[in-house]
C-alpha positions in Angstrom: 227.7 54.0 42.9 228.6 57.5 41.9 227.5 58.8 38.5 230.4 59.3 36.0 228.7 61.9 33.9 226.4 63.9 36.4 225.8 64.6 40.0 225.8 62.2 42.9 224.7 58.6 43.6 223.1 56.6 40.8 220.5 55.5 43.2 219.3 59.0 44.0 216.8 60.9 41.9 215.0 64.2 42.0 211.6 63.6 40.1 210.4 66.5 38.1 206.5 67.0 38.6 204.5 67.1 35.4 203.3 70.6 36.2 207.0 71.7 36.6 207.8 70.3 33.1 204.8 72.3 31.7 206.0 75.4 33.6 209.6 75.2 32.1 208.2 74.6 28.6 206.0 77.6 28.8 208.7 80.0 30.1 211.6 78.7 28.1 210.6 76.2 25.4 210.1 72.5 25.2 213.3 70.7 25.8 214.9 68.4 23.2 216.7 65.8 25.2 219.3 63.6 23.4 220.8 60.4 24.5 223.9 60.5 26.6 227.1 58.9 25.3 227.6 55.4 26.5 230.4 54.9 28.9 231.8 51.9 27.0 232.2 54.1 23.8 233.9 56.9 25.8 236.4 54.5 27.4 237.3 53.1 24.0 238.5 56.6 23.0 240.9 57.3 25.8 244.4 57.5 24.6 247.3 55.4 25.9 248.9 56.7 29.1 252.2 58.5 28.9 253.4 57.7 32.4 255.5 54.8 33.8 254.0 52.5 36.3 253.9 53.4 39.9 252.6 51.4 42.9 250.3 54.3 43.9 248.9 54.9 40.5 246.3 53.5 38.2 246.3 54.0 34.4 243.0 52.2 33.9 240.8 54.1 31.5 237.7 54.0 33.9 239.8 55.8 36.6 241.2 58.3 34.2 237.6 59.0 32.9 236.2 59.4 36.4 238.8 61.9 37.3 238.9 63.8 34.0 236.1 66.4 34.8 234.3 68.1 37.6 230.7 69.5 37.8 230.9 72.7 35.8 228.5 73.0 32.8 231.4 72.6 30.3 232.3 69.4 32.2 228.8 68.1 31.9 228.6 68.8 28.1 231.9 67.1 27.6 230.9 64.0 29.6 227.3 63.7 28.4 228.4 64.1 24.7 231.5 61.8 25.1 233.7 64.6 23.8 235.9 64.8 27.0 239.0 65.9 25.2 241.8 65.6 27.7 242.4 63.0 30.4 244.9 62.5 33.2 247.5 60.0 32.1 247.2 58.4 35.6 245.3 58.7 38.8 247.3 58.3 42.0 245.8 57.2 45.4 248.1 58.2 48.2 247.3 57.1 51.7 249.8 59.1 53.7 251.7 62.4 53.6 254.8 60.3 52.7 252.9 59.0 49.7 252.3 62.5 48.5 255.9 63.4 48.8 256.9 60.3 46.9 254.6 61.1 44.2 256.0 64.6 43.9 259.5 63.2 43.5 258.2 60.8 40.9 256.5 63.7 39.0 259.7 65.8 39.2 261.8 62.9 37.9 259.4 62.1 35.0 258.6 65.8 34.0 254.9 65.3 35.0 252.3 67.6 36.2 250.0 67.0 39.2 246.3 67.9 39.8 245.0 67.7 43.4 241.6 66.0 43.4 239.3 66.1 46.5 235.6 65.3 45.8 235.6 66.3 42.1 232.8 68.9 42.8 234.4 72.0 41.2 232.0 74.0 39.1 234.7 76.2 37.5 237.2 73.8 36.0 239.7 73.2 38.9 240.4 69.6 38.0 240.4 69.7 34.2 243.8 68.8 32.6 245.1 70.9 29.8 246.6 69.5 26.6 250.4 69.5 26.4 253.6 67.5 26.0 254.0 66.8 29.7 252.1 63.8 31.3 249.4 64.7 33.8 248.7 62.8 37.1 245.5 63.4 39.1 246.1 62.9 42.8 243.0 61.5 44.4 243.2 62.3 48.1 240.2 60.3 49.2 242.3 57.9 51.3 243.7 60.7 53.4 240.4 60.8 55.3 241.3 60.3 59.0 240.9 62.4 62.1 244.4 62.8 63.5 243.6 64.4 66.8 241.0 66.5 68.7 241.6 69.0 71.4 238.3 69.1 73.3 239.4 71.8 75.7 240.7 74.2 73.0 238.0 73.0 70.5 240.3 72.3 67.7 240.7 69.2 65.5 243.3 68.0 63.0 242.2 66.1 59.9 243.8 64.7 56.8 242.7 66.9 54.0 240.9 64.3 51.8 238.1 63.8 54.3 234.7 64.5 52.9 232.0 66.6 54.7 230.0 63.6 55.9 233.0 61.7 57.0 234.2 64.8 58.9 231.0 65.4 60.6 230.6 61.8 61.6 233.9 61.8 63.3 233.3 65.1 65.2 229.8 63.9 66.2 231.4 61.2 68.4 232.9 63.9 70.6 229.9 66.2 70.5 231.3 68.7 68.0 230.5 70.0 64.5 232.5 72.0 62.0 229.4 73.5 60.7 230.7 73.9 57.1 227.8 72.9 54.9 228.3 73.9 51.1 225.8 72.5 48.7 228.4 70.1 47.6 228.7 68.8 51.2 228.0 65.2 50.1 231.3 64.8 48.3 233.5 67.9 48.7 236.5 67.7 51.1 238.2 69.7 53.7 241.3 70.2 51.5 239.0 71.3 48.6 237.2 73.9 50.9 240.6 75.5 51.8 242.0 75.4 48.3 238.9 77.2 46.9 237.9 79.4 49.8 234.7 77.6 50.3 231.6 79.2 52.0 229.1 77.0 53.8 225.4 77.7 53.7 225.4 78.6 57.4 228.6 80.6 57.2 226.9 83.6 59.0 227.1 81.5 62.2 229.9 79.1 61.7 232.2 81.3 59.5 233.7 81.0 56.1 236.5 78.4 55.7 239.1 81.2 56.2 237.6 81.8 59.7 237.7 78.0 60.4 241.2 77.2 59.4 243.8 77.3 62.0 246.8 75.6 60.7 247.8 73.2 57.9 250.6 71.3 56.2 251.2 71.8 52.4 253.4 69.4 50.5 255.0 71.8 48.0 257.4 70.8 45.2 260.3 72.3 47.1 259.3 70.7 50.5 256.6 70.7 53.2 255.2 73.9 54.5 254.0 73.6 58.1 251.7 76.2 59.4 251.4 75.9 63.2 248.3 76.7 65.2 248.2 79.8 67.4 245.2 81.5 69.1 246.5 84.7 67.4 249.8 85.9 66.1 251.4 89.2 65.0 254.5 87.5 63.6 254.4 88.9 60.1 251.9 88.1 57.3 249.6 85.2 58.0 250.8 82.4 55.7 247.5 80.6 55.9 246.3 83.1 53.3 248.7 81.5 50.8 246.8 78.2 51.1 243.3 79.7 51.0 242.2 79.8 47.4 245.5 78.4 46.2 243.7 75.9 43.9 246.5 73.3 43.9 249.0 75.7 42.4 251.4 75.7 45.5 251.2 72.0 46.2 248.9 69.6 47.9 247.3 70.2 51.3 247.6 67.0 53.3 246.5 67.9 56.9 244.5 70.8 58.4 243.6 72.0 61.9 240.3 73.6 62.2 238.1 75.3 64.9 235.1 73.1 65.9 232.0 73.9 68.0 229.7 72.1 70.2 226.7 70.5 68.4 223.9 73.1 68.9 220.9 72.3 71.1 218.4 73.6 68.7 218.1 74.9 65.1 215.1 76.3 63.3 214.6 77.3 59.6 211.7 79.7 58.9 210.3 81.6 56.0 209.1 85.2 55.4 207.4 86.6 52.4 208.1 90.2 51.1 206.1 92.2 48.7 209.0 92.8 46.4 212.8 92.4 46.0 213.7 95.9 47.4 211.8 95.3 50.7 213.5 91.9 51.1 217.0 93.4 50.4 216.4 96.1 53.0 215.3 93.6 55.6 218.4 91.2 55.2 220.7 94.3 55.1 219.3 95.3 58.6 219.6 91.7 59.8 223.3 91.9 58.9 224.0 95.5 60.1 222.1 95.1 63.4 224.0 91.8 63.9 221.1 89.5 64.6 222.7 86.2 65.3 221.0 84.2 62.5 223.0 81.2 61.0 221.9 81.7 57.4 219.7 83.9 55.2 218.6 83.2 51.6 216.4 85.8 49.8 215.1 84.7 46.5 214.0 87.1 43.8 210.3 86.8 42.5 211.2 84.3 39.7 213.2 82.0 42.0 210.4 82.2 44.6 207.9 81.1 41.9 210.2 78.5 40.4 211.3 77.0 43.7 207.6 76.5 44.8 206.7 75.1 41.4 209.6 72.6 41.2 208.8 71.4 44.7 205.8 69.5 43.2 203.3 70.3 45.8 200.6 71.7 43.5 197.8 71.9 46.0 199.9 73.6 48.6 201.3 76.1 46.0 197.8 77.0 44.8 196.6 77.4 48.3 199.6 79.5 49.2 199.2 81.6 46.1 195.6 82.4 46.8 196.3 83.3 50.4 199.2 85.5 49.6 197.3 87.3 46.8 194.5 88.1 49.2 197.1 89.6 51.5 198.4 91.8 48.6 201.6 89.7 48.1 201.4 89.5 44.3 203.7 88.3 41.5 206.6 90.4 42.8 206.7 88.6 46.1 210.1 87.3 47.3 210.8 84.5 49.8 213.3 84.7 52.6 214.5 81.6 54.4 216.5 82.1 57.4 218.0 79.8 60.0 218.8 80.3 63.7 221.3 78.0 65.5 221.9 77.9 69.3 220.0 76.9 72.5 216.2 76.8 72.7 216.0 80.1 74.4 218.2 82.0 72.0 216.6 80.4 68.9 213.2 81.5 69.9 214.4 85.0 70.8 216.3 85.6 67.5 213.4 84.2 65.5 211.1 86.8 67.0 213.7 89.5 66.4 213.9 88.7 62.8 210.2 88.5 62.4 209.7 91.9 64.1 212.4 93.5 61.8 210.8 91.8 58.7 207.4 93.2 59.6 208.8 96.8 59.4 209.7 96.1 55.8 206.3 94.5 55.0 207.4 90.9 55.7 204.9 88.2 56.4 206.0 85.2 58.5 205.2 81.9 57.0 206.2 79.6 59.8 208.7 76.7 59.6 207.3 74.4 56.9 209.0 76.0 53.9 212.2 76.4 55.8 212.3 72.9 57.1 211.6 71.6 53.5 214.6 73.6 52.4 216.8 72.1 55.2 215.6 68.6 54.4 216.5 69.0 50.6 219.4 71.3 50.7 221.9 68.6 49.7 219.4 66.8 47.5 218.8 69.9 45.3 222.0 69.3 43.0 220.3 66.1 41.8 217.7 68.2 40.0 220.5 69.0 37.5 220.4 65.3 36.4 216.6 65.5 36.0 216.5 68.7 34.1 219.2 67.4 31.7 217.1 64.4 31.0 214.3 66.7 30.0 216.6 68.8 27.7 217.6 71.6 30.0 221.1 72.7 31.1 221.7 74.4 34.4 224.5 76.8 35.4 225.2 79.0 38.3 227.5 81.9 39.0 228.0 84.3 41.9 229.6 87.5 43.1 229.6 89.8 46.1 229.2 93.6 46.1 228.4 96.4 48.5 224.8 97.0 49.6 224.6 100.1 47.4 225.2 97.9 44.3 223.2 94.8 45.1 220.0 95.5 43.1 221.7 97.2 40.2 224.3 94.4 39.9 221.7 91.7 40.1 219.7 93.3 37.4 222.8 93.8 35.2 223.9 90.3 35.4 220.5 88.8 34.5 220.1 91.4 31.7 223.5 90.5 30.3 222.7 86.7 30.3 219.2 87.3 28.8 220.6 89.4 25.9 223.4 86.8 25.3 220.9 84.0 24.8 218.3 86.1 22.9 221.0 86.8 20.3 221.1 83.1 19.6 217.3 82.8 19.6 216.9 81.2 23.0 215.2 82.0 26.2 216.1 81.1 29.7 215.0 81.1 33.3 217.4 83.5 35.0 216.9 83.9 38.7 218.9 85.1 41.7 219.1 85.1 45.4 221.3 86.5 48.1 222.9 83.6 49.8 225.3 85.2 52.2 225.1 88.7 53.8 227.6 90.8 55.6 227.5 94.2 57.2 229.0 95.9 54.2 227.3 93.9 51.4 226.1 90.6 50.1 226.6 87.8 47.7 224.4 87.4 44.6 223.9 83.9 43.4 222.4 83.5 39.9 220.9 80.3 38.4 220.3 79.9 34.7 218.1 77.1 33.1 218.1 77.0 29.3 217.6 74.4 26.6 220.7 72.7 25.4 221.3 72.0 21.7 221.5 68.6 20.0 224.9 70.0 19.0 227.3 69.9 22.0 229.5 72.5 20.5 226.5 74.9 20.1 225.6 74.4 23.8 229.2 75.1 24.7 229.2 78.3 22.6 225.9 79.3 24.3 227.4 78.9 27.7 230.5 80.8 26.8 228.5 83.6 25.5 226.3 83.9 28.7 229.3 83.3 31.0 231.3 86.0 29.4 228.4 88.4 29.3 227.7 87.7 33.0 231.3 88.0 34.0 231.8 91.3 32.2 228.7 92.7 34.0 230.2 91.6 37.3 233.5 93.3 36.6 231.8 96.5 35.4 229.8 96.6 38.6 232.8 96.3 40.8 231.9 92.9 42.1 234.3 90.0 42.8 234.5 87.3 40.0 233.8 84.7 42.6 232.4 84.8 46.1 232.6 81.1 46.7 233.3 79.0 43.6 236.9 79.9 43.2 238.7 80.7 39.9 239.6 77.5 38.1 239.6 77.8 34.3 236.3 79.6 34.0 237.1 82.7 35.9 240.7 83.1 35.0 240.2 85.6 32.1 238.6 88.1 34.6 240.9 87.6 37.5 243.4 90.3 36.6 240.7 93.0 36.8 240.3 92.1 40.5 244.0 91.6 41.4 245.6 94.3 39.4 249.1 94.2 37.9 251.0 94.2 41.1 248.7 91.7 42.7 249.0 89.4 39.7 252.8 89.7 39.9 252.8 88.8 43.6 250.6 85.7 42.9 252.9 84.6 40.0 256.0 85.0 42.1 254.5 83.0 45.0 253.7 80.1 42.7 257.1 80.2 41.1 258.8 80.2 44.6 257.1 77.0 45.7 256.7 75.3 42.3 259.7 76.4 40.2 259.1 73.7 37.5 255.5 74.6 37.0 254.3 71.1 37.8 251.2 71.9 39.9 247.7 72.2 38.4 248.6 74.3 35.3 246.2 76.9 34.0 244.6 77.6 37.3 245.0 81.1 39.0 247.6 81.8 36.3 247.8 81.3 32.5 250.1 78.5 31.4 
């Protein structure tokens, strides 16, 4: 059963080694865990629904609670403390596109608002309802989970948009294909959610971001269906697919999507390389991108993330052995870890692996084989469960990301971490603030920052701490010329900083598009545009 106030399946745990707990206490402070609110008490506080009955809709408190929040840190604070605040008035479960259209008519007739809900994995507040006079209905798309058709010659497939990552890959595997879109939220996130938030999978360097995968779709908008047909290419005016990508439920509900698929690769390897420091690692991954070496993913961790990752892995003897060996080879405390993947056939995987190793050696890189890389591959969808464990030990975890040109990567990374550090120090708190480059391009790279800090026994204080560090980091990103979001979308959390990126005319264009398709303002209010 899925957790109602955390990540993932209740039967899955991520144990924290004793040495890791000591490590966190020494660098931050001992955590002060507090009991979570009991679900029975939270259910008892949910107000009466304001919507009339409908055959596709539940007004049961448990359904409304389970769809009230996502996976952002404010969501966690609300759920763990029992101070959820706002709830949808009902949760609808359509099973067809006709059902979705009927729900839209119902909402229009009853002056209600709709929030599309895929896997509930948003970390920026996409599915949170706002307070107001109009009833809110969350539309759970999990029953729209079928493979509609597959064209094995053209290598395209059409799915209903509520299909989750594992369901989608299981269906494609029967035909020998894969989509290759593997965000960390893969276990629960959905095709429609990936499109609506411009998702980026961990191996996007090989398979592409979602905008390179999407070929066509159907959007059920408040004024009618928008059908986007599939072409190999087209010069017939602006590409309307761009309207759906990153639309965050403001234009309507995506019900079907046609995507490009690939043959399941014959071989895949994930390997590790250590660098003496951050600058040499950054130089190496920039050259990998600019020399177009066909890797499928790269992840370069800074020194603190390198140390923390190895410590939290719990293999103490291995970590000690590796530390001694690396120090003997002059890879000291500033060493940084690169994990890279290569996908293809056996011959190309071996060749590209050697090319990367050769390039890395020119920047002082030391190849460390496949063990660390394969451990990453094995645990990459298990890592989010660590958030549950750290919370139980008194620590909150948040992440944020951006993308900047290569000339700004190191400066921006330092500026973000410094801004977060100062924001927490002003409140007398320390944190682990670490970063990695998770996606690289010829012109720049994304910077992904993770923050671990003690939460307060007072949920309002923890929320204030988060707001302080989030605002400080976001202002640093904007000042550095970075995008406010490389892969997490906008939601509620990034909205205050969006206008700096879009500009006055861009914001006006976005507003007019939303009003054209949703003149009554019924779709996912407060996302992309202020209410």
